[in-house]
C-alpha positions in Angstrom: -53.0 53.3 36.9 -50.0 51.6 38.0 -48.9 50.9 41.6 -46.0 53.0 42.4 -44.4 50.9 45.1 -40.8 52.9 44.5 -39.3 53.3 48.0 -38.3 57.2 49.4 -37.2 59.1 51.1 -38.6 61.3 54.1 -38.4 65.1 54.1 -38.3 67.8 56.4 -41.6 69.6 57.3 -39.7 71.9 60.0 -37.2 72.5 62.9 -34.0 74.8 63.6 -31.3 74.5 66.1 -32.9 71.9 68.1 -33.4 69.3 65.3 -36.0 68.4 62.6 -39.3 66.6 61.8 -39.6 64.7 58.4 -41.8 62.8 56.8 -43.1 60.6 54.0 -45.7 62.9 52.2 -48.6 60.8 50.2 -48.3 62.2 47.0 -45.1 60.6 46.8 -46.0 57.2 48.5 -49.3 56.8 47.3 -49.5 53.4 49.1 -49.8 55.2 52.2 -52.8 56.8 51.6 -54.2 53.8 50.6 -53.4 51.6 52.8 -53.7 55.1 56.1 -50.5 54.8 57.2 -48.1 57.5 58.6 -44.4 57.6 58.5 -42.0 60.9 60.2 -38.9 60.8 61.4 -37.9 63.4 64.5 -33.8 64.0 64.6 -32.6 66.1 68.2 -29.4 67.8 68.4 -27.5 68.2 71.8 -30.4 70.1 73.8 -33.0 69.9 71.2 -36.4 69.2 73.2 -39.3 67.8 71.3 -42.4 70.3 72.8 -45.0 68.4 74.5 -47.5 66.7 71.6 -50.1 64.7 71.2 -51.7 63.1 67.7 -54.4 61.9 65.7 -52.6 58.4 64.8 -51.8 55.6 67.0 -47.9 54.4 66.5 -44.5 53.0 66.8 -42.0 54.6 67.4 -38.3 53.2 66.2 -34.8 54.9 68.2 -32.3 54.8 65.3 -29.7 56.7 66.4 -28.6 57.6 69.8 -30.3 57.9 73.7 -32.0 60.9 74.8 -35.2 60.9 77.6 -38.9 60.4 76.4 -41.6 62.0 78.1 -44.7 59.3 77.6 -48.1 60.1 79.0 -51.3 57.4 78.6 -54.5 59.5 79.2 -55.2 59.8 83.1 -51.9 58.4 84.3 -48.7 59.8 85.2 -45.9 61.1 83.5 -43.3 58.4 82.3 -39.7 59.5 82.3 -38.0 56.9 80.1 -34.0 56.7 79.0 -34.3 55.8 75.4 -31.4 54.2 73.2 -31.0 53.2 69.3 -33.2 49.8 69.3 -35.7 50.8 71.2 -39.2 50.2 70.4 -42.0 52.3 71.8 -45.8 51.5 71.4 -47.5 55.0 71.8 -51.6 54.2 71.3 -54.0 57.2 70.9 -54.3 60.2 73.6 -51.0 59.3 74.6 -48.8 62.7 75.0 -45.0 62.1 74.5 -42.4 64.8 74.8 -38.6 64.4 73.9 -34.9 65.2 74.9 -31.8 64.9 73.7 -28.3 66.0 75.6 -26.1 63.7 74.4 -23.7 64.9 71.5 -24.8 62.6 69.1 -27.9 63.2 67.2 -31.2 61.5 68.5 -33.4 60.3 65.5 -37.0 58.6 66.2 -39.0 56.8 63.7 -42.4 56.2 63.7 -44.6 54.6 62.0 -48.1 54.4 62.5 -51.8 54.1 61.4 -54.1 57.0 60.2 -57.4 55.7 59.7 -59.1 57.6 62.6 -56.6 60.8 61.2 -57.3 63.9 59.8 -55.5 63.2 56.6 -55.0 59.8 55.3 -51.5 58.9 54.8 -50.0 61.5 57.3 -50.2 61.9 61.7 -51.5 65.1 62.3 -49.8 66.3 65.8 -50.9 68.1 68.1 -49.2 71.2 70.4 -49.5 71.5 74.0 -46.8 74.4 73.6 -44.8 76.9 71.8 -46.1 79.2 68.9 -48.6 76.7 67.3 -49.7 75.3 70.4 -53.2 74.5 71.7 -52.5 77.5 74.3 -52.1 80.3 71.6 -55.5 79.3 70.4 -57.4 80.7 73.5 -57.9 83.9 74.3 -56.5 85.1 77.4 -59.6 85.1 79.5 -60.7 81.6 78.4 -57.1 80.4 80.1 -57.7 82.4 82.7 -60.4 80.4 84.2 -59.8 77.1 83.0 -56.6 76.9 85.2 -57.4 80.1 87.7 -54.5 82.1 86.8 -54.0 86.1 86.8 -53.5 87.7 83.8 -49.3 88.1 83.6 -49.5 84.0 84.2 -51.8 83.7 81.3 -49.9 86.0 79.1 -46.6 83.7 79.6 -48.4 80.4 79.0 -50.0 82.2 76.0 -47.1 83.8 74.6 -43.6 82.7 75.9 -42.6 80.1 74.1 -42.0 81.2 70.3 -40.7 77.8 69.5 -42.5 75.9 67.0 -42.3 72.1 67.3 -38.8 72.3 68.3 -36.2 74.1 70.2 -33.2 73.9 71.6 -32.4 74.5 75.4 -29.8 76.4 76.7 -27.0 74.3 78.7 -27.8 75.1 82.0 -32.1 74.2 81.8 -32.7 70.9 83.5 -35.0 68.4 82.5 -36.3 65.3 84.4 -33.7 62.3 84.7 -35.5 59.0 83.7 -36.7 56.2 86.1 -35.5 52.7 85.8 -38.9 51.7 86.5 -40.5 53.7 84.3 -39.0 52.0 81.0 -40.8 48.8 81.8 -44.1 47.6 79.3 -43.3 51.0 77.8 -39.7 50.2 75.5 -38.1 47.3 74.4 -34.8 46.9 72.9 -35.1 45.3 69.4 -31.1 45.2 69.6 -31.2 43.1 73.0 -34.3 41.3 72.7 -34.3 37.5 72.7 -34.3 36.5 69.0 -37.5 35.4 67.8 -35.7 33.1 64.8 -32.2 33.0 64.6 -29.8 31.5 62.2 -26.4 31.6 63.0 -24.5 33.4 60.2 -27.4 34.5 58.4 -30.0 36.3 60.0 -32.7 36.5 62.9 -35.4 38.6 64.2 -37.2 40.5 67.1 -41.1 40.5 67.1 -42.7 43.1 68.9 -46.0 42.0 69.8 -48.4 42.0 72.6 -46.7 39.3 73.9 -43.4 41.3 75.1 -45.4 44.8 74.6 -48.6 44.4 76.6 -49.1 48.6 74.7 -48.9 47.1 70.7 -52.3 46.0 71.4 -53.3 49.7 71.9 -51.6 50.6 68.7 -53.4 47.7 67.0 -49.9 47.3 65.0 -47.2 44.4 65.1 -43.2 45.1 64.5 -40.4 44.0 63.8 -36.3 44.2 63.4 -35.1 42.0 60.8 -30.8 41.8 60.9 -29.8 40.1 56.6 -25.8 38.9 56.4 -24.0 40.2 53.3 -25.4 38.1 50.3 -28.3 36.4 52.6 -31.9 35.9 51.0 -35.2 36.3 53.5 -37.7 33.7 51.9 -40.4 34.9 49.8 -43.4 35.4 51.7 -46.7 36.8 52.2 -49.1 38.6 54.6 -51.5 36.3 55.7 -53.8 37.8 58.0 -54.5 40.8 55.3 -52.0 43.3 57.3 -49.9 45.3 55.3 -46.3 45.7 55.2 -44.7 48.9 56.0 -40.5 48.6 55.8 -38.0 51.1 57.1 -34.4 50.5 56.1 -32.3 50.6 59.1 -28.6 49.9 57.6 -26.7 48.0 55.1 -28.7 48.2 51.0 -29.5 45.2 49.4 -31.6 44.2 46.2 -36.0 43.6 46.5 -38.3 42.0 44.2 -41.8 42.5 45.1 -44.5 40.3 43.1 -48.1 40.8 42.7 -51.8 39.8 41.0 -51.5 37.6 37.7 -47.5 36.6 38.6 -46.6 40.4 37.9 -43.5 41.7 39.1 -44.3 44.7 40.7 -41.1 46.5 42.1 -37.6 45.2 41.6 -34.9 47.5 42.8 -32.5 48.4 45.0 -32.8 49.9 49.0 -30.5 51.5 50.9 -30.8 52.8 54.6 -33.0 56.0 55.0 -35.7 54.4 52.4 -39.5 53.5 53.2 -41.9 51.2 51.6 -45.1 49.7 51.5 -45.9 46.0 50.1 -50.1 45.8 49.8 -52.0 43.3 51.3 -51.0 39.2 50.3 -48.4 40.4 47.6 -44.9 38.6 48.2 -41.7 40.1 48.9 -38.2 38.7 49.5 -34.9 40.3 49.8 -31.2 39.8 48.9 -28.7 41.6 51.2 -25.6 43.3 49.2 -22.2 42.6 51.1 -22.7 44.7 54.0 -26.0 43.5 55.5 -29.0 44.7 55.2 -31.4 45.3 57.9 -34.7 46.6 58.5 -37.6 47.7 60.9 -41.4 47.0 59.9 -44.8 47.3 61.4 -47.2 44.9 60.5 -51.1 46.5 60.5 -52.3 43.9 63.1 -50.8 43.4 66.7 -50.1 39.7 66.2 -48.9 38.9 62.2 -49.4 35.6 60.5 -47.0 35.1 57.7 -46.6 32.6 55.0 -43.4 31.6 53.3 -43.0 29.8 49.8 -39.4 28.6 50.2 -37.2 26.9 53.0 -38.4 24.0 55.8 -41.5 25.8 56.2 -42.1 26.6 53.4 -45.9 26.2 51.9 -44.7 23.9 48.8 -43.9 21.5 51.6 -47.1 21.2 52.4 -48.6 20.1 48.9 -48.6 16.9 47.3 -46.0 15.6 45.4 -48.9 14.2 42.7 -50.7 18.4 43.2 -47.2 19.6 42.8 -46.2 17.5 39.6 -49.7 18.6 38.3 -49.4 22.2 39.1 -46.0 22.9 37.7 -46.2 20.3 34.8 -42.8 18.9 35.3 -42.1 15.3 36.0 -41.8 13.3 39.1 -38.0 13.7 39.4 -38.5 17.6 38.5 -41.2 17.6 41.9 -38.9 15.0 44.0 -35.5 17.6 43.0 -37.6 20.8 43.9 -38.5 19.4 47.4 -35.5 17.8 48.4 -34.2 21.7 48.6 -34.2 23.9 51.7 -35.2 21.3 54.0 -33.1 22.6 56.6 -33.3 26.7 56.3 -36.4 27.9 57.2 -36.7 31.9 56.8 -33.1 33.3 55.9 -30.9 31.5 53.3 -26.9 31.6 53.4 -25.6 33.2 50.1 -24.6 30.3 47.3 -21.3 28.2 47.7 
């Protein structure tokens, strides 16, 4: 059976007045299951509150739009109340409890990409809610809640039954939520739109990497991530992950053409990608993108915290390291053709400007 790599959109799983939770389904995007990758999006309207939860998977969160507050509780640690905004990357290791809140008029949208290899379902996140109609409290009998938390009957019944919402609720405007603390943000979030650029080619493209160096928690998550921005009509060099990592890519903005080449030189995907699309490039497969005139931006996780890539074109392309005689023989071309081939792209590294 041929592998379906075509990009897909998320589908709503649950939600209401406060917002919605959407996910990509492994039955529609089989590479999720094969790669043990989960992908989902949380969208919160004004006063939307995503109830406290933990997950069976480690994740990287990326704020796609808006601003809000995230509560992050690492195991055996105090709650971190973090101000979040568009462009923030947040590492969420196993065992972390989170809640999310939006008090602004603009919708808060957060992308989650993560590893489901230890989860209940391959290619799918399973969240465990602490409160709400489907929360942990509702599963215990009143006497267990009374004994565990040392409360009376009325309090136990309130803890079990007062919150009727599931997953996401809309709070009254007068409800006061914790204010974010500036010092809590340090080490918990990195804004990829404001961070120093790891690669920057003026008027062509740039890259910001999320690694253990600038966000140490990604080491606990076991995933690396990057934000890549291509200017209009620019090209990203064909390349592959040379450490057997999968590339899981969400198109943040714009559109463009994409090709993936796999085993036996077979082009396994040729498509146009647009904002909202998610796609997965298998291990060692070569991928390249060309932005449309409006540019193209994408956020990716790579299934290792410090990924290594090999590029096949450009000044750092692998071809530059191969002996001229080997290239002549491998391509079966004369020396003149090999010299012309080698003489090109001597100044452009990863991104290539539009043709003149």
